[in-house]
C-alpha positions in Angstrom: -2.7 -18.3 -9.2 0.3 -20.5 -8.4 3.7 -19.6 -9.7 7.4 -20.5 -9.7 9.4 -17.7 -8.0 11.8 -16.0 -10.3 14.2 -15.3 -7.5 14.4 -18.6 -5.5 13.0 -21.1 -8.0 10.5 -22.5 -5.6 6.9 -23.2 -6.5 4.3 -21.2 -4.4 0.6 -22.0 -4.1 -0.7 -18.5 -4.5 0.7 -15.2 -5.7 0.2 -12.5 -3.1 -1.5 -9.7 -4.9 -1.3 -7.0 -2.2 1.7 -5.2 -0.7 1.5 -2.3 1.6 3.5 0.4 3.2 2.6 0.6 6.9 3.5 4.3 7.1 4.4 7.3 5.0 8.2 7.2 4.5 8.7 10.5 6.4 7.1 8.9 9.5 8.8 5.6 9.0 12.2 7.3 9.0 11.7 8.9 12.4 12.9 7.7 15.7 10.2 6.4 18.1 10.6 9.5 20.3 10.1 11.8 17.2 7.0 9.9 16.3 5.6 10.2 19.8 6.3 13.9 20.0 5.6 15.1 16.4 3.0 12.8 14.9 -0.6 11.8 15.0 -1.3 8.5 13.1 -4.1 6.1 12.5 -4.6 3.3 10.0 -5.6 5.7 7.3 -4.3 9.2 8.2 -1.1 10.7 9.5 -0.1 14.3 10.5 3.4 15.4 11.2 4.2 18.6 13.1 0.6 19.8 12.4 1.8 20.8 8.9 2.3 17.6 6.8 -0.8 15.6 6.0 -1.0 12.1 4.7 -3.9 9.8 3.5 -3.6 6.1 3.0 -5.0 4.6 -0.2 -4.7 2.0 -2.9 -3.0 1.9 -6.2 -4.5 -0.8 -8.4 -3.0 -2.6 -11.3 -5.1 -5.0 -13.4 -3.6 -8.5 -13.9 -4.3 -9.2 -17.6 -5.9 -12.5 -18.6 -7.4 -12.8 -15.2 -10.1 -11.2 -13.0 -7.5 -10.2 -10.4 -6.0 -6.9 -9.4 -2.6 -6.2 -7.9 -2.9 -3.7 -5.1 -0.3 -1.4 -3.6 -1.4 0.0 -0.2 0.4 3.4 -0.1 0.4 6.8 1.5 0.0 10.2 -0.2 0.9 13.7 0.9 -2.0 16.1 0.6 -2.7 19.8 1.3 -4.3 20.5 4.7 -7.6 21.6 3.1 -7.9 18.4 1.1 -7.0 16.3 4.2 -9.7 18.1 6.1 -12.3 17.6 3.4 -11.4 13.9 3.1 -11.5 13.4 6.8 -14.8 15.2 7.2 -16.4 13.0 4.6 -14.9 9.8 5.8 -18.3 8.3 6.9 -20.5 10.2 4.4 -22.6 8.0 2.1 -22.1 9.0 -1.5 -18.9 10.8 -0.7 -17.3 9.5 -3.9 -19.8 11.6 -5.9 -19.2 14.8 -4.0 -15.5 15.1 -3.1 -12.4 15.1 -5.2 -10.4 14.2 -7.1 -7.5 15.7 -5.1 -4.0 16.4 -6.2 -1.3 14.7 -4.1 2.2 13.2 -4.1 3.2 9.7 -3.3 4.7 9.4 0.1 6.5 6.1 -0.3 9.5 5.0 -2.2 9.0 1.6 -4.0 12.3 -0.2 -4.5 11.0 -2.0 -7.6 10.2 1.3 -9.5 12.4 4.3 -10.1 11.7 7.6 -8.3 8.3 7.0 -6.8 8.7 9.3 -3.8 6.8 12.6 -4.4 5.4 11.2 -7.7 2.3 13.3 -8.6 -1.0 11.5 -8.4 -4.7 12.1 -8.1 -6.8 10.7 -5.2 -10.3 9.5 -6.0 -12.5 9.1 -3.1 -14.3 5.7 -3.0 -17.5 4.6 -1.3 -17.6 4.4 2.5 -15.6 1.4 3.7 -13.1 1.6 0.8 -9.8 3.4 0.9 -9.2 6.1 -1.7 -7.8 5.2 -5.1 -4.5 6.6 -6.2 -3.9 7.3 -9.9 -0.4 8.3 -11.0 -0.3 11.5 -13.1 3.1 11.0 -14.8 2.1 9.0 -17.9 5.7 8.1 -18.7 6.5 6.6 -15.3 6.6 2.7 -15.3 4.2 2.6 -12.4 1.7 4.7 -14.3 2.2 2.5 -17.4 1.4 -0.6 -15.4 -1.6 1.1 -13.8 -2.9 2.2 -17.2 -2.4 -1.0 -19.3 -2.1 -3.7 -16.6 0.5 -6.4 -16.1 0.6 -9.9 -17.5 0.4 -12.8 -15.1 4.1 -13.4 -15.8 5.0 -9.7 -15.1 2.9 -10.0 -11.9 4.7 -13.1 -10.7 8.1 -11.5 -11.5 7.2 -8.4 -9.5 5.9 -10.5 -6.6 9.1 -12.5 -6.6 11.2 -9.3 -6.5 9.1 -8.0 -3.6 9.3 -11.2 -1.6 13.0 -11.2 -1.8 13.9 -7.6 -1.3 16.9 -7.3 1.0 17.8 -11.0 0.7 
């Protein structure tokens, strides 16, 4: 899906449909020394001070009039017992039928949406090899609305343009 960038006016071959936060914000805002001394992190899990627990997952938004999906790769804060259950079932075939959903809070601030940090969500475990799916609970939040009804291709290209030019 090619598009003309709404920010710079240039034409781009393909619209990137996946943007990810590398870390939970709380981890990202620490100094390297704090990270080394207080955190355990992998590509899908993070623990801070043995008391804050995070899981990485995907928040999907349908792109209307296409077969594509826009994906946010994000982190969620979970209770320790839920973290343990998700971790213990990580390689378990059929886990999506036996575990969850889990209550959580979004652990990333998204500059293109208002007040996403600590937004309530549900985590749905997916089959082995797939990251958990995040579903926003607050039906009134613009991110939840986009997730529920989808985005047009024009809305998607506008969002991508904003994301590609953050901080410029």
